[in-house]
C-alpha positions in Angstrom: 0.2 0.1 0.3 1.5 3.3 -1.1 2.1 5.7 2.0 -0.3 8.5 1.9 1.3 12.2 -0.2 2.0 15.1 3.1 1.4 18.0 3.3 5.0 19.6 2.1 4.6 17.7 -0.6 1.7 19.4 -2.4 3.7 22.0 -0.6 6.5 22.0 -2.8 4.3 20.5 -6.2 2.3 24.2 -5.5 5.0 25.6 -5.3 6.3 24.3 -8.8 3.6 24.8 -10.2 3.4 28.3 -9.4 7.1 29.0 -10.7 6.1 27.0 -13.9 2.7 29.1 -14.4 5.1 32.5 -13.7 7.7 31.8 -16.3 5.2 30.0 -19.0 2.3 32.4 -18.8 3.9 35.6 -20.4 5.9 33.7 -22.8 2.2 32.8 -24.1 0.7 36.2 -24.7 3.2 36.8 -25.3 2.8 34.8 -28.8 -0.5 34.8 -28.5 -0.6 38.4 -28.7 0.5 38.0 -32.4 -1.5 36.0 -33.2 -5.1 38.0 -32.8 -6.6 41.0 -34.2 -6.5 43.2 -30.7 -4.4 41.8 -28.1 -6.2 44.2 -25.1 -9.4 42.3 -27.0 -7.7 38.9 -26.7 -8.4 35.9 -28.8 -12.0 36.5 -28.2 -10.7 39.3 -32.0 -9.9 36.2 -33.2 -7.2 34.3 -34.3 -4.6 35.7 -38.0 -1.6 35.6 -39.6 -1.3 38.8 -41.1 1.1 41.0 -38.3 3.2 38.1 -39.3 3.0 39.8 -43.6 3.7 43.0 -42.4 6.7 41.9 -40.2 7.8 40.4 -43.1 7.7 42.7 -45.0 9.0 45.5 -42.8 11.8 43.5 -41.0 12.2 41.0 -42.7 15.8 42.1 -43.8 16.5 43.0 -39.7 16.4 39.5 -39.5 18.6 37.9 -42.3 21.4 40.4 -41.1 20.9 39.7 -38.1 21.8 35.8 -38.9 24.0 36.8 -41.8 26.5 38.6 -39.0 25.7 35.3 -36.3 26.6 32.9 -38.7 30.8 35.2 -39.7 30.5 36.1 -36.1 30.6 32.0 -35.4 32.9 31.8 -37.7 35.5 34.1 -37.0 35.4 33.3 -33.3 36.4 29.8 -34.9 38.6 30.7 -37.1 40.4 32.9 -33.8 39.1 31.1 -30.9 39.9 27.2 -30.8 43.4 27.2 -31.7 43.8 30.2 -28.9 42.4 27.8 -26.1 44.1 25.1 -28.1 47.5 27.6 -27.6 46.5 28.2 -24.4 46.3 24.5 -23.3 49.3 23.9 -24.2 51.3 26.5 -23.5 50.7 26.8 -19.4 53.3 30.6 -18.6 52.4 33.7 -16.7 52.3 34.9 -21.4 49.2 32.4 -21.9 47.6 33.8 -18.2 48.7 37.5 -19.3 46.9 36.5 -22.8 43.7 34.9 -21.1 44.1 38.0 -18.7 43.1 40.4 -21.7 41.1 38.5 -23.4 38.3 38.6 -21.3 38.5 42.2 -20.8 35.2 42.4 -22.3 33.2 41.1 -20.3 34.7 43.5 -17.8 33.9 46.7 -20.3 29.8 47.2 -21.8 29.1 47.1 -24.9 28.4 50.5 -25.4 32.3 50.9 -23.9 33.8 48.9 -26.8 31.3 50.4 -29.6 32.6 53.5 -28.5 36.1 52.5 -29.7 35.7 51.3 -32.6 34.2 54.7 -33.6 36.4 56.7 -32.1 38.5 54.5 -33.8 37.6 53.3 -37.3 34.6 55.6 -37.5 36.4 57.3 -39.9 37.1 54.2 -43.1 33.7 55.8 -44.7 32.8 52.2 -46.7 33.9 50.7 -43.6 31.6 52.6 -40.7 28.6 52.0 -43.0 28.9 48.3 -44.1 27.5 45.4 -41.9 30.8 44.4 -41.3 31.3 47.2 -38.6 28.8 45.2 -35.6 30.9 41.9 -37.0 34.0 43.0 -36.3 32.0 44.3 -32.6 30.7 41.2 -32.1 33.2 38.8 -32.8 35.4 41.2 -30.0 32.6 40.6 -27.8 31.7 37.0 -28.0 35.5 35.9 -28.7 35.8 35.2 -25.0 32.9 33.2 -24.5 34.9 30.7 -27.0 37.8 30.4 -26.0 36.9 29.9 -22.9 34.0 27.1 -23.5 37.2 25.3 -25.9 39.4 25.1 -22.8 37.7 24.1 -20.3 37.0 21.3 -22.3 40.5 20.7 -23.6 42.1 21.1 -20.1 39.2 18.0 -18.9 40.1 15.5 -20.9 43.9 14.0 -22.1 44.7 15.8 -24.8 48.9 15.6 -24.9 48.1 12.0 -24.3 46.2 11.7 -27.6 48.4 13.7 -29.8 51.4 11.8 -28.4 49.8 8.7 -29.2 48.5 9.8 -32.5 51.8 11.2 -33.4 53.5 7.6 -32.2 51.6 6.7 -34.8 52.9 9.0 -37.4 50.4 11.8 -37.5 51.7 15.5 -38.2 50.9 18.9 -35.8 48.0 19.1 -38.6 46.5 15.7 -39.1 46.1 15.6 -34.8 45.0 18.8 -34.5 41.9 17.9 -36.9 41.5 14.8 -36.8 41.9 14.4 -32.7 42.0 17.3 -30.7 39.4 19.0 -32.8 36.5 16.2 -32.6 37.6 15.3 -28.6 37.2 19.0 -27.9 33.7 19.2 -29.8 31.8 19.5 -26.8 33.0 22.6 -25.9 33.2 24.5 -29.3 29.7 23.2 -29.5 29.0 25.0 -26.2 30.9 28.2 -27.2 29.1 28.1 -30.6 26.0 28.0 -29.3 26.7 31.1 -26.7 28.1 33.5 -29.2 25.8 32.4 -32.2 23.3 33.5 -29.4 24.8 36.4 -28.2 25.0 37.8 -31.7 22.0 37.9 -32.3 20.4 39.3 -28.9 23.3 41.7 -28.4 21.8 45.1 -28.6 23.4 47.4 -26.6 26.2 47.4 -28.9 24.5 46.7 -32.0 22.4 49.5 -31.3 25.2 52.2 -31.2 26.9 50.6 -34.5 23.9 50.3 -36.2 23.2 52.3 -39.0 19.6 53.1 -40.8 20.9 50.3 -43.6 22.1 47.9 -40.9 19.8 47.5 -38.5 19.5 44.2 -36.8 16.9 42.2 -35.2 17.8 43.8 -31.7 17.6 47.3 -33.2 14.2 46.5 -35.7 12.3 44.7 -32.3 12.9 47.8 -30.6 11.4 49.5 -33.3 8.7 47.9 -33.7 7.7 47.3 -30.3 8.5 51.8 -29.6 6.4 53.1 -32.6 3.9 50.7 -34.0 1.6 48.1 -32.1 2.6 45.6 -29.7 1.1 42.2 -32.3 3.9 42.8 -34.8 6.4 43.5 -32.3 5.3 39.9 -31.1 4.9 38.8 -34.6 8.5 39.6 -35.1 9.7 37.7 -31.9 7.4 34.5 -33.1 9.2 35.0 -36.6 13.1 35.2 -35.2 12.5 31.9 -33.7 10.4 30.0 -36.0 13.6 30.8 -38.5 16.5 30.5 -35.8 15.6 27.6 -33.4 16.3 25.0 -36.5 19.2 26.7 -37.3 20.6 25.9 -33.5 19.1 22.3 -34.0 21.1 21.8 -36.8 23.9 23.0 -35.4 24.0 20.8 -32.6 22.5 17.6 -34.9 26.2 18.5 -36.5 28.3 18.9 -33.4 27.1 15.4 -31.8 28.4 12.6 -32.3 26.9 9.7 -34.0 26.0 6.4 -33.3 27.3 3.5 -34.6 25.3 0.3 -34.7 27.4 -2.8 -34.0 26.3 -6.6 -33.8 27.9 -8.1 -30.9 29.9 -11.0 -31.9 29.8 -14.3 -30.0 32.6 -14.8 -28.6 35.2 -17.9 -28.8 37.3 -16.7 -25.3 36.8 -15.0 -22.1 38.6 -12.6 -21.9 38.4 -12.3 -17.7 39.8 -14.7 -15.9 37.6 -16.8 -13.3 38.8 -19.5 -10.7 41.7 -20.4 -9.9 43.4 -22.3 -12.2 45.6 -20.7 -15.1 43.9 -20.0 -18.0 45.4 -20.1 -21.3 46.4 -16.9 -22.5 43.6 -14.4 -24.4 46.2 -12.9 -26.7 46.9 -15.6 -29.5 50.6 -15.8 -31.5 49.9 -13.7 -34.6 48.9 -15.7 -37.0 49.3 -13.7 -40.1 49.2 -15.6 -44.3 52.3 -15.6 -44.7 54.7 -15.8 -41.6 57.9 -15.5 -42.4 57.0 -12.3 -44.2 55.2 -11.6 -41.1 58.4 -12.8 -38.4 60.7 -10.3 -41.0 57.9 -7.3 -41.3 57.3 -7.1 -37.4 60.4 -7.7 -35.9 62.5 -5.1 -34.3 65.3 -3.1 -35.1 68.6 -3.2 -32.7 68.8 -0.2 -29.7 71.2 1.7 -28.7 71.8 5.2 -26.5 74.5 6.6 -26.4 75.6 9.4 -23.3 71.6 10.3 -22.9 71.1 13.3 -19.9 68.1 15.5 -19.7 67.8 18.3 -17.2 64.1 20.2 -18.0 64.4 24.0 -18.4 63.8 24.6 -14.3 66.6 23.1 -13.5 65.7 19.8 -12.9 67.9 17.0 -13.8 65.2 14.2 -14.6 67.8 11.7 -15.8 72.1 11.8 -16.4 74.3 10.6 -18.6 74.4 6.7 -19.4 75.1 4.3 -22.3 72.4 1.7 -23.3 72.5 -1.1 -26.1 69.2 -3.6 -26.9 70.4 -6.2 -28.9 66.8 -6.3 -32.1 64.1 -8.9 -30.8 65.1 -8.0 -27.0 62.5 -7.1 -24.5 64.4 -4.7 -21.8 62.6 -3.5 -18.9 63.1 -0.2 -16.7 62.6 -0.8 -13.3 62.0 1.6 -10.9 59.7 4.2 -8.2 57.9 6.9 -9.0 59.9 10.1 -10.5 63.0 7.9 -11.1 63.3 8.6 -14.7 62.2 5.7 -16.6 59.4 7.5 -18.5 61.8 10.4 -19.3 64.2 7.3 -20.4 61.3 6.3 -22.7 59.8 9.0 -23.8 63.5 10.5 -25.5 64.0 6.8 -26.9 60.4 7.4 -28.2 61.5 11.3 -29.7 58.6 13.2 -27.3 61.6 14.8 -25.3 65.5 15.3 -26.7 68.7 14.6 -24.4 71.3 16.9 -23.6 73.7 17.8 -25.9 75.4 15.1 -26.5 72.9 13.0 -26.4 72.4 9.8 -28.9 70.0 7.8 -30.1 70.3 5.0 -32.9 68.4 2.7 -34.3 69.9 0.4 -36.0 72.7 2.7 -37.5 70.5 5.4 -38.5 70.6 8.5 -35.4 67.3 9.5 -35.2 68.3 12.0 -31.8 66.4 15.0 -33.8 64.6 12.9 -35.8 60.7 13.4 -34.4 58.6 10.5 -33.1 55.6 10.7 -35.8 58.7 10.0 -38.0 60.6 7.0 -36.2 57.5 4.0 -36.7 57.2 3.2 -32.9 54.4 1.9 -31.5 53.4 3.3 -28.2 51.0 1.5 -25.3 50.5 4.8 -22.6 50.2 4.2 -19.1 45.9 5.1 -19.4 46.1 3.8 -22.9 45.4 7.4 -25.1 42.3 5.5 -26.7 41.4 8.2 -29.6 37.5 8.5 -27.9 36.1 10.1 -31.1 36.9 5.9 -33.4 35.5 2.7 -32.4 38.0 0.3 -31.5 38.7 -0.6 -35.1 38.9 2.9 -35.8 42.1 3.1 -32.8 44.1 -0.1 -34.6 43.4 1.6 -38.2 44.6 5.1 -37.9 48.7 4.3 -37.7 48.5 2.4 -41.0 45.7 5.4 -42.1 47.9 7.9 -41.6 50.5 6.1 -43.8 48.8 6.1 -46.7 47.5 2.2 -46.7 44.9 1.1 -48.7 41.8 0.6 -47.2 41.3 -3.4 -48.2 45.5 -4.1 -46.7 44.2 -1.8 -44.0 41.2 -3.9 -44.0 42.8 -7.3 -43.3 45.4 -6.1 -40.9 42.9 -4.6 -38.7 41.4 -8.1 -38.8 44.7 -9.4 -38.0 45.5 -7.3 -35.0 41.1 -8.5 -33.4 42.0 -11.6 -34.2 45.7 -12.3 -32.9 44.4 -10.1 -29.7 41.0 -12.6 -29.5 38.7 -9.5 -29.2 37.1 -9.2 -33.0 33.5 -8.9 -31.8 35.3 -5.2 -29.7 36.1 -4.1 -33.4 32.9 -2.0 -33.8 32.5 -0.3 -29.5 33.4 2.8 -28.7 36.1 3.6 -26.0 34.2 4.3 -23.3 32.1 0.8 -23.6 35.2 -1.1 -22.9 36.8 -2.2 -19.7 40.4 -2.1 -18.3 41.9 -5.3 -20.1 40.1 -4.9 -23.4 41.6 -0.9 -23.5 44.8 -2.7 -23.2 44.6 -5.2 -25.8 43.3 -2.0 -28.0 45.5 -0.7 -27.3 48.2 -2.8 -27.7 46.1 -3.7 -31.5 46.8 -0.4 -32.5 50.6 0.3 -31.2 51.7 -3.4 -33.3 49.2 -2.8 -36.2 51.9 -0.7 -38.2 54.6 -2.9 -37.6 56.8 -0.5 -35.7 59.9 -0.7 -35.2 60.4 0.0 -31.4 57.6 -1.5 -29.1 57.4 0.9 -25.5 55.4 0.8 -23.5 54.7 2.7 -20.5 53.0 0.9 -17.5 50.1 -0.2 -19.4 49.1 -2.6 -16.3 49.0 0.0 -13.7 45.7 0.6 -13.5 44.2 -2.8 -13.3 43.3 -5.0 -10.9 46.0 -7.7 -9.4 44.2 -11.1 -11.0 43.3 -9.3 -14.4 47.6 -7.8 -14.1 48.5 -11.0 -14.1 46.7 -13.1 -17.0 47.8 -9.7 -19.0 51.6 -10.0 -17.8 51.4 -13.3 -19.4 49.2 -12.4 -22.4 52.4 -9.2 -23.4 55.0 -12.6 -23.0 53.4 -14.7 -25.3 52.9 -11.4 -27.7 56.7 -10.5 -27.6 58.2 -13.9 -27.6 56.2 -14.6 -30.9 56.8 -11.3 -32.9 60.2 -11.0 -31.8 60.3 -7.4 -31.5 62.5 -5.2 -29.6 60.7 -3.9 -26.7 60.8 -1.2 -24.2 58.4 -1.5 -21.3 58.9 0.8 -18.2 57.3 -0.2 -14.8 57.4 -0.2 -11.0 56.3 -3.7 -10.2 58.8 -6.0 -9.1 57.1 -9.1 -10.5 56.5 -7.7 -13.9 60.2 -6.9 -14.4 61.6 -10.8 -13.7 59.4 -11.8 -15.2 58.7 -10.4 -18.8 62.3 -9.1 -18.9 65.4 -10.4 -21.1 67.5 -7.8 -19.1 66.2 -5.4 -16.4 67.4 -2.1 -16.0 66.9 -0.6 -12.3 67.1 3.1 -11.3 67.3 5.7 -8.8 67.0 9.2 -8.6 67.6 10.0 -12.3 70.4 7.2 -12.8 70.9 4.0 -13.5 71.5 1.6 -11.1 72.3 -1.9 -12.4 71.7 -3.6 -15.6 71.7 -7.0 -16.7 69.0 -10.6 -16.9 66.7 -11.0 -14.3 68.4 -14.4 -11.8 71.9 -11.7 -11.7 69.3 -8.6 -10.7 68.1 -11.3 -7.6 70.7 -13.3 -6.8 73.7 -10.6 -7.3 72.6 -7.0 -6.3 75.5 -4.6 -6.6 73.7 -1.9 -3.6 71.4 -2.3 -1.4 68.8 -0.3 -2.8 68.4 -3.1 -5.2 68.0 -5.4 -2.6 66.0 -4.0 -0.8 63.6 -2.4 -4.1 63.5 -6.1 -6.0 62.0 -8.7 -3.1 62.8 -9.3 0.0 66.1 -8.7 2.1 67.0 -9.1 5.1 69.9 -7.5 7.2 72.7 -9.4 9.5 74.9 -6.4 11.9 77.3 -8.6 13.8 81.0 -9.1 14.1 84.0 -11.9 12.3 85.1 -13.4 15.2 87.0 -16.7 14.1 85.4 -17.5 10.3 81.8 -16.6 12.1 79.4 -13.7 12.2 78.2 -13.8 15.5 75.0 -12.2 16.4 73.4 -11.7 19.1 71.2 -14.6 18.5 73.5 -16.9 17.5 76.5 -17.6 14.9 76.8 -17.8 10.9 79.6 -19.9 9.6 81.0 -17.9 6.6 83.6 -18.9 3.3 87.5 -17.9 4.7 86.7 -14.8 2.0 85.2 -12.2 4.4 88.1 -12.9 7.4 90.6 -12.2 4.5 89.1 -9.4 2.8 87.7 -7.9 6.2 90.0 -9.1 8.8 89.3 -10.2 12.3 86.2 -8.8 14.7 85.3 -6.2 12.8 81.6 -5.1 12.9 79.9 -6.5 9.0 76.8 -6.4 7.7 75.7 -8.5 5.0 72.4 -9.8 3.6 69.6 -12.5 2.8 67.3 -13.1 0.6 64.3 -15.4 2.5 64.4 -18.3 0.8 68.0 -18.8 1.7 66.7 -19.4 5.8 64.7 -22.1 6.6 63.9 -23.5 10.3 66.0 -26.2 11.5 65.2 -28.5 14.6 66.5 -27.3 18.0 70.4 -27.3 18.4 70.9 -27.4 15.2 70.3 -23.9 13.6 72.3 -21.0 13.6 69.8 -17.9 14.8 67.1 -18.5 17.7 64.4 -15.4 18.1 60.8 -14.8 19.0 58.3 -15.5 16.5 56.7 -11.5 15.9 53.8 -12.0 13.5 52.9 -14.9 11.0 51.4 -15.0 7.8 49.5 -17.7 6.6 49.5 -17.6 2.6 48.1 -20.9 1.6 50.5 -23.0 0.2 53.1 -21.1 2.3 53.6 -18.8 5.9 55.5 -15.9 6.2 57.4 -15.3 9.0 58.3 -12.2 10.8 61.6 -12.5 14.2 63.3 -11.2 16.5 66.5 -12.0 16.8 67.9 -9.4 19.0 68.8 -7.2 16.5 68.5 -3.9 14.6 65.5 -5.8 12.1 63.8 -7.6 12.5 63.5 -11.1 9.7 61.6 -12.8 7.3 61.2 -15.9 6.1 59.1 -18.0 5.0 58.0 -21.7 5.9 55.7 -24.1 4.5 52.0 -23.5 5.0 51.4 -26.6 7.0 52.9 -25.3 10.3 51.0 -22.8 12.6 52.9 -20.5 15.1 52.1 -18.4 18.4 53.4 -15.0 18.2 56.3 -15.4 21.0 57.0 -18.7 20.1 60.7 -19.6 20.1 62.7 -20.5 17.3 65.4 -21.0 15.4 66.9 -20.4 11.7 69.5 -21.9 9.9 71.1 -19.9 6.5 72.6 -20.4 3.5 76.7 -19.1 4.6 77.7 -19.0 0.0 74.0 -16.7 0.1 75.0 -13.9 1.7 75.6 -10.6 0.2 78.1 -7.9 1.0 76.5 -5.1 -0.1 77.3 -0.8 -1.2 74.9 1.4 0.2 
């Protein structure tokens, strides 16, 4: 049973209806005034259309002139305002801020003052003064800020920089990027500005009244004249005629700017893209199956890469990358690993051509020096952290974009897109919009788009960061399968150690703008050169004690050491050594090297992680089989493999 309506509800409903009536009734009366013989008598006087005939005969020129000036004003503000907005978004500095302040000045100055300034400065040009162009200039000055501010707001809201860089990585030059990427994605702001400019130009009275001549009367001036010198019925009919002409124009502008929906057919997927259950799934990305596998290998395999004395210092003095050298073999996958802000993305951007190295730095693709070659001419494929997929295009159009830029014919382009969709197992997504995709699907589309043009080098900038842990693990396997199958040269940036270990033929570890170690995953893990590398890659334990008679003596016991430690260090000296958790095991009472108390235990299914207090400076972390359980404070003994102990630089 529905609850009874409250008094508050009926009060709110009554107030709403009264407000609507207050707003709508005058409009209805105004419309009726233009349709009745005598407004003072009302509808009883009879309905007529003769006032429309008089308006058309007397004032049609003012209506058409207003529309002409408004359209010309709109064209001018589009040509001037959109590039200005783009420049302000791209170059955000004190000069653009000053320009923005100057741009909004007309909003703070009355229209009459703007008109007076135009008359004083340009009124002496008789031909100009008597033409409608004089009014048009005033309208452009008055409305331009509305176009710029609307476009700037949307351009700042979308990831414009990354979209442009994504298009550049696919070979698109500046003008192609501007008209095919920037304009379509800024269209909501441009449309809002266009509607504002058009309606303001049509309705502007004060400025127009000062600038008009008897031969250049516009709608607002004509409407004022009609109300002042003639019957109310003619003024009302004038307004109705205007609306009948202007509303279709506004609707047409909305329709032109509106993204038209594309029909797409949901195909039955032949593979589930999302992992379910606890078993290991077969990767959704398939090994490439081109018609001519030998040709595919030849075209998809990458080039060697060499960086010589590459460093990067930005204009504000920030040192993002210290000088270093790097060689990457053809078909090799190198992972750049390090914490946030260490310079790894800057390194990737130098390889891509989005940043230039400092003077003296060189970038070679094979034997070709590409240091000063822009990204659109380097033939690199790039997968961005946020994917940089173009919202104004479907999945298939995104994948085909780089091929279209390169001038590949439509039939060959269509075949290549189908190959990429099949390879990524996303054929059913062909006609989907980007906002209809999940994170994992976007990642596959971004990979397909980067690979479609068969780049010399594939660059991946933390492409799995935004995904959940389970999907990230699955896609890591898929990317590994893909890269091994294609044999393409790949540079993969990440701060995730598991990704680095799983994907890299080699790992370059970075910290604070410098490369601290480079080597194979096993070398980086088992033979770290510095404490930072050891602590950043996995878990490391620290032991601090004294070297006495070949043993490291600690508060909780002692550990026998290889003879080399005594020879290199000397007797009775302080020594700091490190070991990985897997190099320690729990021992039977009286048979271990160290005695320790359990601080905490974490059951992890197949294993239990123990945090132990051996009365040293740091807790120790070891792992044991998951079948055992432990209590806080429980005493245990630990045996450590002496050959696995590491001495590390700070």
